[in-house]
C-alpha positions in Angstrom: -66.3 -129.1 64.7 -62.7 -129.7 63.6 -61.8 -126.2 62.8 -62.9 -125.0 66.1 -60.8 -127.9 67.9 -57.7 -127.0 65.9 -58.1 -123.3 67.1 -58.6 -124.4 70.7 -55.4 -126.6 70.8 -52.6 -123.7 70.8 -54.7 -122.1 73.8 -54.9 -125.5 75.7 -51.1 -126.0 75.1 -50.3 -122.4 76.3 -52.4 -122.7 79.3 -50.8 -126.2 80.4 -47.3 -124.4 80.0 -48.4 -121.6 82.1 -49.9 -123.8 84.7 -46.6 -126.1 84.9 -44.1 -122.9 85.0 -46.4 -121.6 87.8 -46.3 -124.9 89.6 -42.5 -125.0 89.3 -42.0 -121.6 90.6 -44.6 -122.3 93.7 -42.4 -125.4 94.5 -39.2 -123.5 94.1 -40.6 -120.7 96.5 -42.0 -123.2 98.9 -39.1 -125.3 98.8 -36.2 -122.8 98.7 -34.2 -124.5 101.4 -34.9 -128.1 100.5 -31.9 -130.2 99.5 -33.2 -130.9 96.0 -34.0 -127.6 95.2 -30.7 -126.3 96.5 -29.0 -129.1 94.3 -30.9 -127.9 91.3 -30.1 -124.4 91.8 -26.5 -125.3 92.0 -26.7 -127.4 88.9 -28.4 -124.4 86.9 -25.8 -122.0 88.2 -23.0 -124.2 87.3 -24.4 -124.5 83.9 -24.8 -120.8 83.5 -21.0 -120.3 84.6 -19.9 -123.0 82.2 -21.7 -121.0 79.5 -20.6 -117.7 80.5 -16.9 -118.3 81.3 -15.6 -118.9 77.6 -17.5 -115.8 76.7 -15.8 -113.8 79.2 -12.5 -115.4 78.5 -12.8 -114.2 74.9 -13.6 -110.7 76.1 -10.7 -110.6 78.4 -8.5 -112.0 75.5 -9.7 -109.1 73.2 -8.9 -106.6 75.8 -5.6 -108.1 76.6 -4.6 -107.7 72.7 -6.0 -104.2 72.6 -3.8 -103.4 75.7 -0.9 -105.1 74.1 -1.2 -103.0 70.6 -1.5 -99.8 72.8 1.8 -100.7 74.7 3.6 -101.7 71.4 2.7 -98.2 69.8 3.9 -96.6 72.9 7.1 -98.3 73.1 7.7 -97.6 69.4 7.0 -93.8 70.0 9.5 -94.1 73.0 12.1 -95.9 70.9 11.8 -93.1 68.2 12.2 -90.6 70.7 15.2 -92.3 72.4 16.8 -92.8 68.9 16.6 -89.0 68.1 17.9 -88.1 71.5 20.9 -90.5 70.9 21.6 -89.0 67.4 21.5 -85.4 68.8 23.7 -86.3 71.7 26.1 -88.2 69.4 26.3 -85.1 67.2 27.0 -82.9 70.1 29.5 -85.1 71.4 31.1 -85.0 67.9 31.1 -81.2 67.8 32.5 -80.9 71.3 35.4 -83.4 70.4 36.2 -81.6 67.3 36.2 -78.4 69.2 38.5 -79.8 71.8 40.8 -81.1 69.1 41.0 -77.8 67.5 41.5 -75.9 70.6 44.4 -78.3 71.6 45.9 -78.0 68.2 45.7 -74.1 68.3 47.3 -74.2 71.8 50.2 -76.3 70.6 50.7 -73.9 67.5 50.6 -71.0 69.7 53.2 -72.6 72.0 55.2 -73.2 69.1 55.1 -69.7 67.9 56.1 -68.3 71.3 59.3 -70.6 71.6 60.5 -70.4 67.8 63.0 -68.0 66.7 61.4 -67.7 63.4 58.8 -64.9 62.4 55.7 -66.8 61.7 52.1 -66.1 60.7 49.3 -68.3 62.0 46.9 -69.6 59.3 44.0 -72.1 59.1 43.4 -74.6 56.5 40.4 -73.6 54.2 40.4 -76.6 51.7 42.2 -79.7 50.9 43.2 -81.1 47.2 44.1 -84.7 47.7 44.6 -87.4 45.0 47.0 -90.2 44.3 49.5 -87.6 42.9 48.6 -84.6 44.7 48.5 -83.4 48.4 47.9 -79.6 48.7 46.1 -77.5 51.0 44.8 -74.2 50.9 45.4 -71.7 53.8 43.8 -68.4 54.8 47.0 -66.4 54.7 48.3 -64.8 51.6 50.3 -61.9 50.4 48.4 -59.3 52.6 49.8 -61.3 55.7 53.3 -61.5 54.3 53.1 -65.1 52.9 55.2 -65.6 49.8 56.0 -68.4 47.7 58.6 -70.7 48.8 57.8 -70.0 52.7 58.1 -73.0 54.9 55.2 -74.2 56.7 55.4 -75.9 60.2 52.9 -77.6 62.7 52.5 -78.3 66.3 55.7 -79.7 67.9 58.0 -78.0 65.3 57.1 -80.5 62.6 57.6 -79.8 58.8 54.1 -79.6 57.0 55.1 -78.3 53.6 56.0 -75.3 51.5 53.9 -72.7 49.9 53.8 -73.0 46.0 51.3 -70.3 45.0 49.9 -67.0 46.7 47.0 -64.8 46.1 46.2 -61.6 48.2 44.4 -63.5 50.9 45.1 -67.3 50.5 47.9 -69.6 49.3 48.4 -73.2 48.3 50.9 -75.3 50.4 52.4 -78.5 49.0 52.5 -81.0 51.9 55.4 -83.4 52.6 53.2 -86.2 51.5 52.9 -84.9 48.1 54.8 -87.2 45.5 56.5 -84.0 44.1 57.7 -82.9 47.6 61.5 -83.6 48.4 63.8 -82.5 51.3 67.2 -83.4 52.4 66.8 -85.1 55.7 68.9 -86.9 58.3 68.5 -89.4 61.0 68.8 -87.4 64.2 70.6 -90.2 66.4 73.2 -91.3 63.8 73.6 -88.4 61.1 72.7 -90.7 58.3 71.5 -88.2 55.3 69.1 -89.1 52.6 66.6 -87.3 50.2 63.1 -87.7 51.7 59.9 -87.9 49.3 56.2 -88.0 49.8 54.0 -91.1 48.6 50.6 -89.7 48.7 48.7 -92.0 51.3 51.6 -94.2 52.0 54.5 -93.5 54.3 57.2 -91.0 53.3 60.4 -92.6 51.9 64.1 -91.6 52.8 66.1 -92.7 49.8 69.8 -92.7 48.8 71.1 -93.3 52.5 74.7 -94.8 52.2 74.6 -98.4 53.2 77.3 -97.7 56.0 75.2 -95.5 58.0 73.0 -96.8 60.8 69.4 -96.2 60.4 67.5 -97.7 63.5 63.7 -98.3 63.4 62.2 -95.9 65.8 64.7 -93.1 65.2 63.6 -89.5 64.6 64.2 -87.9 61.0 64.6 -84.3 60.8 65.4 -81.7 58.0 69.2 -81.6 57.8 69.2 -77.8 56.9 72.8 -77.8 55.6 74.0 -74.1 55.6 77.3 -72.9 54.3 76.6 -69.2 54.7 73.7 -66.8 55.2 73.1 -66.9 51.4 73.9 -70.5 50.7 72.0 -72.9 52.7 69.2 -75.3 52.4 65.5 -74.0 51.7 64.4 -75.7 54.9 65.6 -74.6 58.3 67.7 -77.4 60.3 66.1 -79.6 62.9 62.5 -79.5 61.9 60.9 -82.7 62.8 59.4 -85.0 60.1 58.7 -88.6 61.3 60.2 -91.8 62.6 61.7 -94.9 60.8 59.4 -97.7 60.6 61.1 -100.1 58.2 64.5 -100.1 56.5 65.4 -101.8 53.1 68.9 -102.7 52.3 70.3 -105.1 49.8 73.6 -106.7 50.3 74.8 -106.0 46.7 73.6 -102.3 47.1 75.6 -99.1 48.5 72.5 -97.5 49.4 69.6 -98.1 51.8 66.0 -97.0 51.8 63.8 -96.4 54.9 60.0 -95.8 55.4 59.3 -92.8 57.6 55.9 -92.4 59.4 55.2 -88.5 59.9 55.0 -87.4 63.4 52.2 -84.8 62.7 49.3 -85.9 60.5 49.8 -83.2 58.0 46.4 -84.2 56.0 44.3 -83.4 58.9 45.9 -80.6 60.6 43.9 -77.4 60.7 46.1 -74.8 62.2 49.6 -74.1 60.9 52.4 -71.6 61.0 54.0 -70.0 57.9 57.8 -69.0 58.6 58.0 -65.7 56.8 61.5 -64.5 57.5 63.7 -67.6 56.5 65.4 -67.4 53.0 66.9 -70.4 51.9 68.4 -71.9 48.6 71.2 -70.8 46.3 71.3 -67.1 45.6 69.7 -66.0 42.5 72.6 -65.1 39.8 73.0 -61.6 39.0 71.6 -60.6 35.7 74.6 -58.1 35.1 77.6 -59.4 33.1 
């Protein structure tokens, strides 16, 4: 009898559970509007909401994080695009600025060519050879254009740029006034003080051997002196070419000479359009080979 009782116990228990649930359902149906039932439903709903709200919050947080990652990726892409546009616009501005500078420089040189009494050839700088002891540029005009060794090179505003030192058929080398080997007799335009001007590479030009009794005002313009005794005996540089302005003067009480630092008016090391004077013959005449 014991085995049969054990088998019947689960059935009896399940039946009792079913009857209890059925009774509860019947009570809820019949007393749906009763205050205790309403309170019970509210309690059960509150418990259900309390259990579901954290889960909903986690879902919303995950969705918010996903949206944040998406926005960050979109912003990164936009930033990359903006940076590329900025670089492109900057390059375009630099190119336009360079072109404007070149046009202005060319116009200034053409104005000079129209006003100068010298015969000139317009040239452009092809290359630059700069070091501590050298300031030389290569121009695109050579023997074919009438350029010769010794020709004087000028720039915008009638400024002295340098002198041709070597020539090929279609190009030439010009030693700039900033080259340490360059020298020219120069004078302070406002007072007539004369000295020898030398280049010093990247440093300012220097006007040396100026008599101590001469006035050399800071800010005064310095030009080529262009001493001319006759048509065949004259300076190798024409008179009155602008060179620079005095920025400092050094004079010792015990010295009979003074020295001045000169800042070039034209930046000869960046100038791109120049004029070569091809009809000026300066310097001492070459002695005749005949006895």
